[in-house]
DOZA-156821 format. One line per field, with one value per residue (C-alpha): residue number from 1; residue in three letters; chain; x, y, z. Coordinates in steps of 0.1 Angstrom, whole numbers, padded with zeros to 4 digits, m for minus. Example, Ala and Ser with C-alpha at 12.3 -4.5 7.8 and 13.67 -1.06 7.14 Angstrom:
k (1 2)
r (Ala Ser)
c (A A)
x (0123 0137)
y (m0045 m0011)
z (0078 0071)
//
This chain:
k (1 2 3 4 5 6 7 8 9 10 11 12 13 14 15 16 17 18 19 20 21 22 23 24 25 26 27 28 29 30 31 32 33 34 35 36 37 38 39 40 41 42 43 44 45 46 47 48 49 50 51 52 53 54 55 56 57 58 59 60 61 62 63 64 65 66 67 68 69 70 71 72 73 74 75 76 77 78 79 80 81 82 83 84 85 86 87 88 89 90 91 92 93 94 95 96 97 98 99 100 101 102 103 104 105 106 107 108 109 110 111 112 113 114 115 116 117 118 119 120 121 122 123 124 125 126 127 128 129 130 131 132 133 134 135 136 137 138 139 140 141 142 143 144 145 146 147 148 149 150 151 152 153 154 155 156 157 158 159 160 161 162 163 164 165 166 167 168 169 170 171 172 173 174 175 176 177 178 179 180 181 182 183 184 185 186 187 188 189 190 191 192 193 194 195 196 197 198 199 200 201 202 203 204 205 206 207 208 209 210 211 212 213 214 215 216 217 218 219 220 221 222 223 224 225 226 227 228 229 230 231 232 233 234 235 236 237 238 239 240 241 242 243 244 245 246 247 248 249 250 251 252 253 254 255 256 257 258 259 260 261 262 263 264 265 266 267 268 269 270 271 272 273 274 275 276 277 278 279 280 281 282 283 284 285 286 287 288 289 290 291 292 293 294 295 296 297 298 299 300 301 302 303 304 305 306 307 308 309 310 311 312 313 314 315 316 317 318 319 320 321 322 323 324 325 326 327 328 329 330 331 332 333 334 335 336 337 338 339 340 341 342 343 344 345 346 347 348 349 350 351 352 353 354 355 356 357 358 359 360 361 362 363 364 365 366 367 368 369 370 371 372 373 374 375 376 377 378 379 380 381 382 383 384 385 386 387 388 389 390 391 392 393 394 395 396 397 398 399 400 401 402 403 404 405 406 407 408 409 410 411 412 413 414 415 416 417 418 419 420 421 422 423 424 425 426 427 428 429 430 431 432 433 434 435 436 437 438 439 440)
r (Unk Unk Unk Unk Unk Unk Unk Unk Unk Unk Unk Unk Unk Unk Unk Unk Unk Unk Unk Unk Unk Unk Unk Unk Unk Unk Unk Unk Unk Unk Unk Unk Unk Unk Unk Unk Unk Unk Unk Unk Unk Unk Unk Unk Unk Unk Unk Unk Unk Unk Unk Unk Unk Unk Unk Unk Unk Unk Unk Unk Unk Unk Unk Unk Unk Unk Unk Unk Unk Unk Unk Unk Unk Unk Unk Unk Unk Unk Unk Unk Unk Unk Unk Unk Unk Unk Unk Unk Unk Unk Unk Unk Unk Unk Unk Unk Unk Unk Unk Unk Unk Unk Unk Unk Unk Unk Unk Unk Unk Unk Unk Unk Unk Unk Unk Unk Unk Unk Unk Unk Unk Unk Unk Unk Unk Unk Unk Unk Unk Unk Unk Unk Unk Unk Unk Unk Unk Unk Unk Unk Unk Unk Unk Unk Unk Unk Unk Unk Unk Unk Unk Unk Unk Unk Unk Unk Unk Unk Unk Unk Unk Unk Unk Unk Unk Unk Unk Unk Unk Unk Unk Unk Unk Unk Unk Unk Unk Unk Unk Unk Unk Unk Unk Unk Unk Unk Unk Unk Unk Unk Unk Unk Unk Unk Unk Unk Unk Unk Unk Unk Unk Unk Unk Unk Unk Unk Unk Unk Unk Unk Unk Unk Unk Unk Unk Unk Unk Unk Unk Unk Unk Unk Unk Unk Unk Unk Unk Unk Unk Unk Unk Unk Unk Unk Unk Unk Unk Unk Unk Unk Unk Unk Unk Unk Unk Unk Unk Unk Unk Unk Unk Unk Unk Unk Unk Unk Unk Unk Unk Unk Unk Unk Unk Unk Unk Unk Unk Unk Unk Unk Unk Unk Unk Unk Unk Unk Unk Unk Unk Unk Unk Unk Unk Unk Unk Unk Unk Unk Unk Unk Unk Unk Unk Unk Unk Unk Unk Unk Unk Unk Unk Unk Unk Unk Unk Unk Unk Unk Unk Unk Unk Unk Unk Unk Unk Unk Unk Unk Unk Unk Unk Unk Unk Unk Unk Unk Unk Unk Unk Unk Unk Unk Unk Unk Unk Unk Unk Unk Unk Unk Unk Unk Unk Unk Unk Unk Unk Unk Unk Unk Unk Unk Unk Unk Unk Unk Unk Unk Unk Unk Unk Unk Unk Unk Unk Unk Unk Unk Unk Unk Unk Unk Unk Unk Unk Unk Unk Unk Unk Unk Unk Unk Unk Unk Unk Unk Unk Unk Unk Unk Unk Unk Unk Unk Unk Unk Unk Unk Unk Unk Unk Unk Unk Unk Unk Unk Unk Unk Unk Unk Unk Unk Unk Unk Unk Unk Unk Unk Unk Unk Unk Unk Unk Unk Unk Unk Unk Unk Unk Unk Unk Unk Unk Unk Unk Unk Unk Unk Unk Unk)
c (A A A A A A A A A A A A A A A A A A A A A A A A A A A A A A A A A A A A A A A A A A A A A A A A A A A A A A A A A A A A A A A A A A A A A A A A A A A A A A A A A A A A A A A A A A A A A A A A A A A A A A A A A A A A A A A A A A A A A A A A A A A A A A A A A A A A A A A A A A A A A A A A A A A A A A A A A A A A A A A A A A A A A A A A A A A A A A A A A A A A A A A A A A A A A A A A A A A A A A A A A A A A A A A A A A A A A A A A A A A A A A A A A A A A A A A A A A A A A A A A A A A A A A A A A A A A A A A A A A A A A A A A A A A A A A A A A A A A A A A A A A A A A A A A A A A A A A A A A A A A A A A A A A A A A A A A A A A A A A A A A A A A A A A A A A A A A A A A A A A A A A A A A A A A A A A A A A A A A A A A A A A A A A A A A A A A A A A A A A A A A A A A A A A A A A A A A A A A A A A A A A A A A A A A A A A A A A A A A A A A A A A A A A A A A A A A A A A A A A A A)
x (0243 0222 0198 0227 0241 0205 0198 0235 0224 0189 0206 0233 0202 0184 0215 0218 0181 0182 0200 0177 0147 0130 0111 0096 0131 0139 0125 0143 0178 0174 0171 0198 0223 0211 0220 0252 0260 0251 0273 0302 0298 0293 0325 0343 0328 0341 0376 0372 0359 0335 0302 0314 0346 0326 0300 0330 0346 0311 0306 0341 0339 0304 0317 0304 0264 0262 0284 0265 0234 0244 0255 0222 0204 0222 0208 0176 0167 0137 0144 0136 0129 0149 0143 0107 0102 0124 0102 0070 0086 0097 0060 0046 0074 0061 0026 0031 0055 0026 m0003 0021 0023 m0014 m0020 0007 m0005 m0045 m0067 m0084 m0105 m0117 m0120 m0081 m0070 m0046 m0043 m0008 m0016 m0045 m0026 0002 m0023 m0035 0002 0011 m0019 m0011 0022 0010 m0013 0016 0035 0010 0007 0044 0045 0013 0020 0011 0004 m0022 m0040 m0042 m0059 m0087 m0089 m0125 m0133 m0115 m0134 m0166 m0158 m0149 m0186 m0203 m0181 m0199 m0233 m0227 m0219 m0246 m0272 m0259 m0242 m0270 m0245 m0243 m0209 m0204 m0232 m0220 m0234 m0198 m0190 m0199 m0194 m0184 m0179 m0174 m0150 m0156 m0144 m0147 m0156 m0159 m0128 m0111 m0125 m0108 m0079 m0091 m0107 m0077 m0057 m0085 m0087 m0045 m0051 m0083 m0068 m0035 m0044 m0041 m0078 m0094 m0074 m0080 m0120 m0127 m0114 m0115 m0142 m0161 m0130 m0129 m0164 m0159 m0125 m0147 m0173 m0154 m0138 m0171 m0191 m0174 m0172 m0208 m0216 m0190 m0212 m0243 m0235 m0218 m0184 m0166 m0130 m0131 m0145 m0116 m0091 m0103 m0106 m0073 m0056 m0077 m0078 m0038 m0037 m0061 m0039 m0010 m0020 m0044 m0027 m0060 m0054 m0082 m0107 m0088 m0087 m0127 m0132 m0112 m0130 m0162 m0156 m0140 m0172 m0194 m0176 m0177 m0216 m0220 m0198 m0220 m0254 m0241 m0239 m0226 m0196 m0193 m0190 m0162 m0143 m0146 m0137 m0106 m0095 m0105 m0101 m0126 m0155 m0178 m0150 m0165 m0183 m0167 m0136 m0132 m0106 m0086 m0080 m0068 m0045 m0033 m0028 m0009 0017 0026 0029 0048 0082 0112 0112 0078 0062 0079 0064 0032 0033 0008 m0021 m0055 m0063 m0065 m0096 m0093 m0054 m0050 m0067 m0076 m0052 m0024 0002 m0005 m0003 0032 0045 0027 0048 0080 0082 0088 0124 0110 0082 0102 0123 0088 0079 0115 0107 0073 0085 0113 0092 0067 0097 0110 0075 0072 0109 0101 0079 0109 0125 0098 0099 0063 0031 0009 0037 0041 0008 m0002 0032 0020 m0016 m0009 0022 m0004 m0030 m0005 0009 m0022 m0035 0003 0001 m0031 m0023 0007 m0013 m0032 m0003 m0010 m0037 m0059 m0069 m0107 m0106 m0122 m0124 m0089 m0070 m0032 m0017 0003 0001 m0035 m0053 m0078 m0080 m0072 m0039 m0049 m0057 m0021 m0002 m0019 m0006 0026 0030 0015 0038 0069 0058 0059 0093 0107 0096 0110 0140 0121 0100 0115 0123 0100 0071 0040 0009 m0019)
y (0369 0338 0357 0364 0332 0320 0344 0337 0295 0301 0321 0297 0266 0291 0290 0250 0245 0269 0241 0215 0212 0186 0209 0184 0174 0210 0207 0176 0188 0221 0203 0177 0206 0223 0198 0192 0232 0232 0202 0220 0249 0234 0213 0245 0265 0237 0244 0278 0299 0324 0319 0341 0319 0288 0301 0306 0271 0256 0274 0265 0227 0225 0237 0261 0261 0259 0228 0211 0221 0205 0174 0169 0177 0149 0125 0141 0147 0130 0094 0082 0045 0043 0005 0005 0033 0008 m0019 0002 0012 m0019 m0034 m0007 m0016 m0051 m0038 m0019 m0046 m0070 m0048 m0044 m0080 m0085 m0056 m0074 m0109 m0100 m0100 m0067 m0060 m0027 m0035 m0042 m0011 0013 m0009 0001 0032 0036 0017 0043 0073 0052 0047 0083 0096 0070 0083 0120 0104 0085 0117 0132 0111 0109 0145 0143 0140 0110 0124 0148 0117 0101 0130 0127 0090 0091 0111 0085 0058 0078 0086 0051 0043 0071 0060 0025 0040 0062 0035 0017 0045 0068 0048 0037 0017 m0020 m0035 m0070 m0074 m0052 m0016 m0008 0020 0058 0073 0109 0121 0083 0074 0051 0049 0017 0030 m0006 m0015 0013 0009 m0015 0005 0034 0016 m0001 0034 0045 0020 0020 0056 0054 0023 0041 0072 0084 0102 0069 0052 0078 0079 0042 0019 m0018 m0036 m0007 m0001 m0038 m0037 m0004 m0018 m0050 m0029 m0006 m0036 m0057 m0027 m0030 m0067 m0069 m0044 m0063 m0095 m0077 m0066 m0097 m0082 m0115 m0103 m0073 m0089 m0116 m0091 m0068 m0094 m0105 m0075 m0057 m0088 m0090 m0048 m0057 m0084 m0066 m0033 m0049 m0083 m0097 m0130 m0152 m0126 m0124 m0163 m0168 m0143 m0162 m0194 m0176 m0161 m0195 m0216 m0187 m0187 m0228 m0225 m0199 m0218 m0251 m0235 m0216 m0240 m0216 m0208 m0244 m0252 m0227 m0240 m0278 m0266 m0250 m0282 m0305 m0292 m0319 m0310 m0292 m0283 m0261 m0241 m0234 m0254 m0241 m0209 m0232 m0255 m0228 m0217 m0254 m0256 m0221 m0227 m0263 m0256 m0221 m0240 m0222 m0199 m0190 m0175 m0146 m0109 m0110 m0147 m0159 m0147 m0138 m0173 m0163 m0146 m0116 m0117 m0082 m0084 m0118 m0138 m0112 m0133 m0164 m0143 m0133 m0165 m0179 m0152 m0151 m0186 m0198 m0182 m0149 m0161 m0172 m0138 m0120 m0139 m0134 m0096 m0097 m0115 m0090 m0061 m0077 m0082 m0049 m0032 m0054 m0047 m0009 m0015 m0022 0010 0036 0044 0062 0036 0048 0049 0016 0006 0023 0006 m0032 m0021 m0008 m0034 m0064 m0051 m0050 m0084 m0105 m0091 m0099 m0132 m0143 m0128 m0155 m0181 m0182 m0194 m0230 m0235 m0245 m0212 m0200 m0167 m0136 m0099 m0092 m0071 m0078 m0047 m0022 m0047 m0055 m0030 m0005 0023 0002 0013 0047 0032 0012 0041 0059 0033 0032 0070 0071 0041 0056 0091 0073 0062 0094 0111 0081 0102 0134 0126 0126 0094 0101 0114 0089 0086 0113)
z (0330 0325 0306 0283 0281 0270 0243 0228 0230 0214 0185 0181 0182 0154 0132 0137 0128 0100 0078 0089 0067 0090 0109 0132 0143 0156 0192 0197 0182 0203 0234 0226 0216 0246 0272 0257 0256 0291 0300 0286 0306 0337 0329 0325 0355 0377 0365 0376 0344 0348 0331 0301 0293 0300 0274 0247 0257 0249 0215 0207 0216 0195 0161 0137 0138 0100 0100 0124 0111 0073 0091 0110 0077 0061 0089 0090 0053 0035 0023 m0012 m0015 m0048 m0044 m0045 m0071 m0093 m0089 m0095 m0128 m0136 m0132 m0154 m0184 m0181 m0182 m0215 m0229 m0224 m0239 m0270 m0275 m0271 m0298 m0322 m0318 m0323 m0354 m0357 m0326 m0320 m0285 m0280 m0304 m0289 m0258 m0251 m0255 m0231 m0204 m0211 m0205 m0170 m0159 m0163 m0146 m0117 m0116 m0110 m0083 m0067 m0070 m0050 m0023 m0019 m0005 0021 0054 0070 0103 0091 0075 0110 0127 0097 0102 0111 0082 0059 0072 0065 0033 0025 0034 0017 m0017 m0013 m0011 m0038 m0058 m0055 m0055 m0079 m0103 m0128 m0152 m0148 m0156 m0153 m0136 m0107 m0098 m0083 m0108 m0106 m0142 m0153 m0190 m0198 m0174 m0148 m0113 m0090 m0055 m0041 m0052 m0040 m0007 0008 0006 0025 0050 0060 0059 0084 0109 0112 0123 0145 0162 0171 0177 0214 0211 0205 0235 0257 0249 0248 0276 0280 0269 0253 0234 0219 0209 0192 0175 0164 0150 0131 0113 0109 0095 0059 0061 0065 0037 0014 0025 0015 m0017 m0025 m0033 m0021 m0038 m0015 0016 0012 0008 0033 0060 0055 0057 0087 0107 0105 0116 0145 0160 0153 0172 0199 0202 0208 0192 0208 0194 0158 0159 0169 0141 0114 0121 0120 0084 0069 0084 0072 0036 0035 0041 0016 m0010 m0001 m0009 m0040 m0066 m0094 m0070 m0062 m0097 m0103 m0074 m0087 m0123 m0109 m0094 m0121 m0157 m0172 m0149 m0172 m0194 m0217 m0189 m0151 m0160 m0195 m0183 m0162 m0189 m0211 m0184 m0183 m0220 m0223 m0194 m0205 m0243 m0236 m0226 m0218 m0246 m0251 m0284 m0283 m0286 m0304 m0310 m0287 m0310 m0301 m0285 m0249 m0234 m0211 m0218 m0210 m0173 m0156 m0175 m0180 m0161 m0182 m0212 m0204 m0196 m0229 m0247 m0229 m0217 m0182 m0184 m0186 m0160 m0136 m0136 m0135 m0103 m0088 m0094 m0079 m0050 m0046 m0048 m0021 0003 m0004 0010 0039 0051 0055 0084 0102 0094 0104 0142 0141 0149 0126 0100 0104 0108 0075 0055 0069 0060 0023 0014 0028 0006 m0023 m0017 m0013 m0049 m0063 m0048 m0062 m0097 m0096 m0080 m0113 m0131 m0111 m0132 m0101 m0088 m0090 m0113 m0099 m0105 m0086 m0111 m0112 m0094 m0120 m0147 m0160 m0179 m0164 m0139 m0110 m0114 m0099 m0061 m0066 m0074 m0048 m0021 m0032 m0032 0006 0013 m0001 0015 0054 0043 0030 0069 0088 0099 0098 0131 0167 0180 0210 0189 0195 0176 0186)
//
């Protein structure tokens, strides 16, 4: 009779789980319903019912398995982060609006012709990448974190050794049929995804212990930083250290070690700036527009003039003309304020702020440790770049080669769309994983 009871229960649970698409939840659902089923049977048997009668009573109390399964599917179904998706589409729309305004207000310039069309192609391709990353099972990425870390290292080596083209003085691109990929610029995203997986994996924790594990964690963190410093890729170095150190503290709770690393990094940076006359002049020029006004302070002077002359309404669509250099890239936020005024600029700043807060808020919604760290890493990576882009509006910020995510022109949008797609993919699965599941 006991064997027959178990067979009947298994058939019942099979019908329930058939309605739930989140297969990762099936074992937890079966365990929970089995316990509830046994409790109902025991309760009835204590009142004098036979096992068969108690089983019929338990089934009747639990209800139709298809109905229960459909209800559980609603609870554990994939979640679409509509807010974040709306934010990405909004920023993409602003990008195309700005590119159209640059085209409309610029005198004939072959380099800027079809700017809006080219950016549209980049965005469409980026959306395709985002869609693909959205459906990636992030738990599989964690298992491959070591390979992902090695791939990021090889990407930098490939760009330095196999990329013969020099663009803006940096050997960091790999070209194929006229299309260039900035492997160095992409690599910080890949490194932090890998580190989040390595540091939270059970195999890493079990393999290393105590001081050995701490040294291994530091070695993995510092190796990319040393490479960025060696090739003088300073924007990537700063962003990578900011995100990876935050991730390191969050996971390991080693505040003292992280603090010493921050002090060392800041001290080393200060010494480097002091001994680099060109960089020192650029920083002074950013703070004082009159310092070498036709040299290091020129761009910051242009920014100050643009934001002070824009007013609340700006010059309108295409009205800013072609007086601003790098309007489609480094100075794109300034160009938007110049065209649409501070009324439009404040709305734009509010939209970016809301987008950043939305990304970071998803860390609290995900139970899986690696999933939370992945969202934190990617959200910070994008947030720092967005914050830097907005800080340019102050007219006192050093201009570097950090593109404004999703907005400024270029193929950098591919990695940004990929990051958001992966972030949304983690959120999508937040109710599809068992509560007791731990990173492995």
